[in-house]
N, C-alpha and C positions, 0 to 999 in steps of 0.2 A: 792427550788429547788424540782420539783416532779419527780417522775417516767418516767412520759412521756416523757422527755427533755432527760434522759440518754440512752444512747446506748450501754454503756459498755457492753461486752460480749454477748448482741445479735447480731444475724445477721441481716443486714438491705437489705431489697428487693429493688433490682434493677429493677426496669421497663424500657423499650425501648420508649424514647419520642412517640407520637402517629405521625405516618405516617414516621416513620424513617425507616421502612421495605420496605414500599411503594417509599419513596425518592431513597434507595439503589439503588433498581430494576431499576428505570427510569435512575439514573444517571449511570448505568452498561449499559442499551440499549443504549444509548446516545452514550457512548465511544466504545461500539461495532458499531455502526453505523457511527461513523466517521473514525473506524479503515476501514471499509469497503469501505466508500467513498475515503479515502486514497491510498487503493490497487488499487481500481478503474482507480481513478485517473492516477496512477504509470503506470498500463497496458497500460491506453492511451496514453502516451508518446512513449511508443515502436513501433513505427512505422516503422518495419523493412520491406524494400522492399520484395515482393514476385514475382514480374515478373523480367525479362529480363532488362524491358524499365526501372522499377523501380530502380534496381541496377545499371544501366549506369546513371541514372539520381542524382544517391547518389554518384557515382565516381566525377562525374562534381562538385556537389555541395563541396567535402571533398580536388577535385583537388590543392587548393593553400594552404590548410595548412597540407595535408599528401599525396604525389605524389606518394610513393612507395605502400600505400594502396588501392588508387585508381587506381594505373596500376593493381594490384592484382582482384580488383571487375571486372574492364573489362574483364579481362583475364577469369576469372571465369564465367563470363555472356556471353564471346564469346563461351565458351567451354559448355556452358548449351543450348544455341540456335542452336549450331552444333549438338549437340546429339540428339535434338529434332527433329532437320530437318531429321534424319535420317529414 
């Protein structure tokens, strides 16, 4: 046994593997990009109506499943159209 093979009491030098810092940066950028894509897709699904006609169409679509809410939507759309006509 020679001295070169014994590391007792001597601190070992740990070096980062080649390219690990570059790879970590690449993975971080990919994860950030995926999060942005996910956020963008979720925002695209929120297609809230912005006009009176849009609200009335939405009320027609949900009439069968939620008639009370559809009625409220129609009333709000009519109030809005009456206020804009004045």
